[in-house]
N, C-alpha and C positions, 0 to 999 in steps of 0.2 A: 744200506736197508738188512738185504741179510746180516751181516758183519752184527747189528745192532742186536737183531736176534740173536745169534749164536751166543753173544754177547751174555744177552740177558738168561736166557734157557743155562746159562751155567753157574748164574749169583743162586745166593739164600734167600733175595728177595722170592724166588719162585721154589721155594721148598726142598728143592733137590739137594741132595751132595753130591761130591766126588768120589767117585773109587780112586781107591790110594794108589798115588802114584802112576797110574794112567792120566789124569788129566781130564778122561771124558764123562759127564754127565752119568750118574746113577740109570738104572732102568726108570719108564715113566710111571708112577703111583699110580695104583688101583684107581678103578671111578670112582667118583664121589657116592660116599654112601651116607652122606649126611639127610638132612629134608632141605637146608638151602637149594633152592633153582637159581638157574643163571635166567638172564635175559638179556634182549639187546634192545638200542635206543633207533627206532628207524631213521629219527630223521637227520639223524648224523651221516646216515650216509647219502643225504640226497643232494653233495654237492659230488658225486663220484657217481651221479644216476642209474642206483641202486634199487628196482624196484623192489617190493616187499617180500612178492613170491620169491625172489632170486635171493634176498638174504636170507629168506627163512628156509629156506634151502641149507643154505651154508650152514645156520645154526643147526639145526638137523644134525649135519657132518660133524659138527663141533661140539656135539651133546648138551646143546643151550636152548632149554625146551618152553624159552615164553617171547613174549616181543610185543613191545609197546611205542606209542610216538609214532604211529602211522595211520591213516583214514582209518574210518569204518568199512568204508566201501572193499578194503584189502583186508577186514576180516574172516572171512569165508574162506577167501583161499587161502589164509598161511594157517590158519586150522586144520581144513583140508591135507596140508601138509605135515600137520600132526602138532603145532605149536599153540601153548593159549595164550591169550592176552594177558597179559599180568599186570597192566595200568590202565585205567580206561579215562578221559579227557573228562574234565566237570564242567566244561560247554565256557571255558574262559579261562582266558592266559595270563602270562604272570605281568602283566601290564594292566586287564581289568578285576582289579580283585577286591573283597568289599572292604578294605580303609577306607575308598572310596566311596561314597553314599550313591553315586551316579551310576557305580556297577550291582547296587544290592540286589535288585529283580534280577539282571543278567546273570547274577552268580549261585543266588538259591535257584533259578530255573535249570540254572546248564548241571548243578549238580544234581539236581533229583534228575533229570534223562539220563546224567549218566550212572547215577545209580542203577536204573531202569534198565539202563542195555547193560550194564558189568552183571546182574541180575539174570537177564536171560542166556548170555554166552557164558556165565561159568566164570567168572574174574570175579576176583577179591579186591581191586584195591581202584579207587577213581580219584583222580590228584586235582589239586585246587593251590591256588597262592594268595598271598596277601595281596597281594599289589603294588602298584606304584607311588612313594608320597605324592603327594600335589600340594599346589600354593595355598597356603594359611591352613595347613593339617594341623589339628588340635593330635598329638600322638595317644595321648591314654583316650581318648574319644576314638580314634581309629582303630584300637587295640578292641575297644570294647563293640566297636562295630562289625568287627571281624568275630568276632566270638560270638555275638549274637545271629551272625548269619550260619554261620555254620554248627549254631546249636538248634536252628531252625529246619537245616537238614540232616541233621547228623540222626533223628528217628526214622528217617526212613531208609538210613544204609543197617540200622538197626535190627529193623524189620527184614531186611534183605540178606542179609549175611555179609555184607560190601564195611569193607573199612575206608573212610577218607582220609588222604595224604596229605598233606599241607606241607609243599617242597619249601626248605631254607635256600634262597641265591646269595653269591656275592654282589658286591656292589663296589668292588673293589677295581677289578680288570675292567676297562673302559676299550680291549684294542680289539674288543669283534663284540657283535651285537649276542654272540651266545656263549660266550668264553665271560662274560661277567655282565652285572646289570644294575647300573650306579640309578640308583634313586629309589630302588627294592624299598620295600617298607623291612621284610622280613628278612634284615639282613644279618642277622644277632643269633643265632643258633641258637644258644640260652633263652633269650627272647621267646622263638619260637616253641619251644618246650615247654615255658611257660603260658603260651598262646594254647598247646596243647591242652594241658592242665586244668586249664579255664574253660574249658569246652568239655572234659572229664566225661568222658565217654571211652569205649575200648573199641568201638567202632569210630574211631578219631585217633589220627596217629601222626609222625612229623617222617616227613622224607627224605630221614639223611643222605645228602648229597656228598660224599667223600673228599671229591673234589672244592664242590663249593666250600665245607665248612675249612679247607686246609686253608685255602687262601682267603676266607675270613674271619677264622678264630682260631685254628688249631687242635694240639691236646686231643686228637681224635679218639687213643685208645680210651684216655680216660672216661671221654663223652660217654660213646659207647657203651664203658663199663657203669657208669652210672647213672644213663636214663634210659639204656637199650628199654625196656616194658614201656616209655614212649613213642618207639619207631616202628613205624610199619611196612618200610620199603629204604631200596638202600640203592645208588647209583652210583656207578665209578667213571673216573676220566683221571688223565696225569696231571701234574701240576710242576710247573707254569705249559699254560700253553694249551689244554682242555685235548692233549694228543691220548696217544695206548700208554698206557700201565707198564712201560716198559722201564728199562735201569736209568734211562736218560731222564729221567721227573722226579720228584723228589718223595712219591708217599711209596710208604713200604707196604704194599697192598699184600705179602704173606701174611707180615703181624696183625695186620689190621682183622684180616679175613679168617685168622684163626679165634681172633678176640670175637668175631662175631657168630664166629659157632659155638664156644662156650658161654656165648648168653641162650644157647638155645633157638637160637631164630630158625625160624622154621618157611619166610618167603623167603621174594625173588631177590636176587641182586643183581643191576639190572647196568650193563655197559652203557655210558652215554659219553664215548668219548669219538674226537672229530678226526677220520684215519688221515694219517701220515705218508703210510708208506707206501713204493710206488705198487704194491701187491697191496692190495683192498681189505683183504679177511684175511691178513695173515696176524694184522694186531687182537684180531676177533678170537680168532686160535689159540692165540698165545694167552690172551687174559682169560679164556676159559681154559686153559689149563692149572694158572694161576689160583683161582677159586677151587679148582678140583684138588690139586696137590698140597697147599695151607692147611695144616691140622693147630 
């Protein structure tokens, strides 16, 4: 594991150059001076039994300023440590989305509560999902039901100064319940961009998960370049495997982060990979450095 880290830190993907004739990595890049901020998805560390407070302390050490995907009961503790809550739950998971009329009320009520909570704690994003396909589903009606539900609540978000972000997920990877989501309705990112356009509000955007887009659609940089106005949040992870964003996976994060910077994005990029290294936090530290150095 230490070898893979050293190998990765010497690659162009990290955005560092080599000192001529020495084979040693150049001095560390200066601190990130853009308006991009970094966050971490807390659930990814559950398998290592890492408490949110412990993760928050590590984030502070690595220059990561946000955390998400944790219980709201942990919000006071991690905020006391100095982290912002970068994303609040919309009160429903990826299975129980508005494409299915059975969950319509749950989605509307959940998002409204999420928006109110986000406003109270100063968070700017609330997550939502399309939900899963179901027997007898009419796809156009399902899309219309999604748009109807989100339009019902987006006014609350506008008044609160909060953005609802809908996440695209891949349906291809069936190897692990959190690496892919077979049957997910919003599994085509271009379709998801269309849903965002149909809602028609600056307070409703796409959560562009780079890992899921890589698995499902690809052509990541072009899609960011052409649709960045519709994107309100980013997630990272390595593909394949949803592990660390190192040299042993195929996504070129240095180039992608550079492109995100060019769009003028001012929100969070949240790391949502499942740690595989013996050192639980080393991949997170490396990921923070990748984002910081990418120009």
